[in-house]
Each structure stands twice: as structure tokens, then as C-alpha cells.
N, C-alpha and C positions, 0 to 999 in steps of 0.2 A: 691056407695061405697066410703068411704073416703080414702084419701091418706094413712093414718095410717093403715087402714084395708088392703089396697092393699099391702103395704110393709110387713105387718105381714103374709099375705097369701103367698107372694113370698118367705119369709124366711122359712115358714113351708114346702113349696115345695122343697126348697134347702136342708133342713134338712132331709126330707124324702128320697130324691135322694141320699144324702151322706150315710144315714143309710142303704139303700138298697144296695149301692155299697159295703159297709163294710161287710154286710151279705154275699153277693155273693162271695167276695174275700175270706172270711173265709171259706165258704162252699166249694168252689172250691179247696182250699188248703187242707182241711181235707179229702174231698172225694178222692183226688189224693194220699194223704199220707196213709190213713187207709183203703180206699175202702168204697163203699156205705154202705155195711152191718154193718161195724164196726163204721162208723161215727155217732155220736149222736147229736141230736138237742141241748142239753145242752152244749156240747163242742163247737159247732159252735157259739152259743150265747156268750160263754165265750171269744172265740178268737175275736169275733166282738165287745166285750165290751158292750153287751146289755143283756137284760133278754130274757128268752124263750118266754115270752109274746110278745115281739117285733117281733119275727119270726112268731108266730101263728096269729098275727094280719095282716100279709101279705101273709102267705102261709098256706095251709091246712096241710102240713106236710113235711117230709123229701123228699118225691118223687117230690112234687111240687117245692121245693127249688132246687133240682137237675136239673129239667127241665130248670129253669130260669138260673142256673149257666152254664149249657151247652150252652144256647143261647148266653150268654155274654162272655164265655171263650173258646168256641170251637176253635181249631186251624184252621186258614185259611191262609196258607202261600201265596196262590194265591193273595188274597186281599192285603197282605203286600207288595208283589213284585210290584203289579200294582200301589200302593201308594208311592213306593220308589222314591228317587230322580232320579234314572236312569230308570224311567218308559218309556223312549223313546227307549228302547231296541227293537230289532226285536223280533217277536213272537218266533222264534226258540231259541233265547238267553234267553227269559223268561222261556221257557220250560226247558232249560239246568239248569238255576238257581234253578228252582223248584226241579229238581233231585238232585242237589248238596246239597240243604238245608236238605235233608233227613238224612244227617249225623250229623246235628246239635244236641247239647245236648237235651235230652228229657226235656221239661219244664212242668210246672203245667198244661198248657192248654191241652197238649197231654195226660197227665195223667188222667185228668177228662174225656176226650173224650173216652179213652179206658175203663175206669170204667163205663161210661154211656152205652157203647155198651153191657157190661155184664148185667147191670141192665135192659136194654131195653127188654131183652128176657121175662121179667115178667111184663113189664109196656108198654102197647100199646101206651099210650100218649107220653111217653119218646121216644119210637121208632119212633113216628111221628116227634118229634122235631129233632132227629138225621137225619131222612130222609130229612127234610127241609134243614138242614145244609149242608148235602152232596150234595143235588140237587143244592143248590146255588153255591157251589164250582164247581160242574160239569159244570154248565152253563158258568162260567167264563173260565174254561179250554176249553170248546167247542168253545168259541169265539176266544181264542188264537189260537187254532188249525185251525179254519176257516180262520183267518187272515194269518196264515202260508201257508195254501193251496192256498189262493188267491195270495200270493206273489210268489208262485212257489217253496218254500223251502220244502213243504210237498206235496206228491202226492195227487192231488184232487180226484183220484179214490179210495183212502183209506176211509173207512167209519169213519165219525167223531165220532160217538158214540163208536165204537170199540176202537179208540185211547183214548178217554176220560176214558173208563173203564180200559184200560191198565194203564193209569196214576194213577187211583185210586188203582188198584191192587198193583202197585209198591209202592205207598205211604203208604197205609195201611199195606201192607206186611212188609215194612221196620220198621214201628213202632212196629209191633208184634215181629219181629226179635230182636229188641233192648230190648224190655220188657223181652224177654226170656234170655237175657244176652249172645247172640251168638256173636262170633267174627265178627268185622266189617272190611271192607277193608280200605286201606288208602284213604285219600281224593283224591290224584292224580289218583289212580287206579279206584276209583269210578267215578270220573269225566270223565275219558277216556271211561269207559263203557257207561255212560249216553250219551256222545257225539256221540259214534258210534251207539247207539240205535236210537237217533234222526236223525242222518245222513241217517240211513237205510230207513227212511220214505220218503226220497226225490224221485222225479220222476225217473224212470229207467234210462233215459238219463243222469241225473245228477249223479246218482250212478256210471254209466260207466265212466263218465268223471273223477270223483274223483279217481276211481280205476286206470285209466291210469296215472293220475298225481302221485299217490302214487308209481306206478311201475316205472315211470321215475325217481322219487326221489331216489328210491332204487338202480338204476343202475348207 
């Protein structure tokens, strides 16, 4: 293969990647804005600045595109926290940050994830994609909990999976609460509750010590 051919091939790969990224961004925005049922392939193509043929040359249809959009845009605050500059935080601090971020503004990523949950009831392949996304996040949370148990800040007798599922229940539940437009607590009050929940996971002796310290502070 000549150098000219190599450069041309690399350029084509770059253009294909950029085009795919534009399609996924446009699809994610439209799915989150209008919902899966109302979002049309033609509108996705228009927003991405391409023809519908460019979509059908890569995807079999809207369902296939939604699956890829979910893979690329699914929310994963755990990964973001672990990649952050302050990723030298203790496991319990990371868990606290995860809880606090639940009051952040709903973004496009959460919107498409919630929309995909609804569509997944009728699409087994999409349901499998969502399962993989949730399982990956659960694995990360499980590792954080395990580290906290090994450091002694979380009771090692507590079941790891039960704690992970509780984290999922709180996270997903808060997203649904916000989508319903229900009133939210203040940041300070929410942080206080999350901190108390995490502190309650400490070994019994630690909890007793904290209670005694709090009682002494009050007198």
C-alpha cells in the first residue's frame, strides 16, 4: 500500500468517526427531547447535517441507532468521579459525592437513558444494552464499597450486593423523581441525609463512638 493510499484510508476512517459522532449526538438529543416514538430518522439526519442514507448505511433503523446512542451517552457519574482530579478521595467520600450529584441538573445523557428504559420493554436487544451499562456501573460501585469495607469505614458484615442495589435504587429513584417534577430538597439538607446514610453503614463500634461524640458536643 502506498503512502498516499494509507493517508486516504486514515482520512476516511476519521471522517467516518466524526460522522458517527455527529449522528449519535443528534440522535441522543432528539430522543431525549421528543422521546423514542416521536423522534424520526429524517429529523436526526437533518440535525446531524447528513442524508437519511448516511444513517441507513450504518444502522438498520431507529432502534439500532438508539442502542448505539445509549452506549455512548449513558450517564455514568461513577466513572466521572473516578476520573476527576480529586480521585484520591477516600471510598466513603466518593460515595458521598455520588449522592450529592443526584441533585445536579438533568442533562441529555440522563434523558436518553430514561427514554431507553421505556423503549427497552419492547426491545430485548436494547434491554441487554441497558443491562450491560448498569452492570458496569454496579461493578464500579461494588469496588468502591469493598474498598470502604477493607478500610473499616463500612461494616464488612454488610452484604456488598445489597449496598450496591441500594445505591442503584437511590440513584434511579431520584432521576424518576425529578422527571416527575416533584419538589427537591436543598443541597445542604440532601447532603446531610446522604452523609448520615453512609455513616450508618459504619461498623457498630464506630457508630457508638460517633453517637457518644455527638452527645458530648450537645452538652
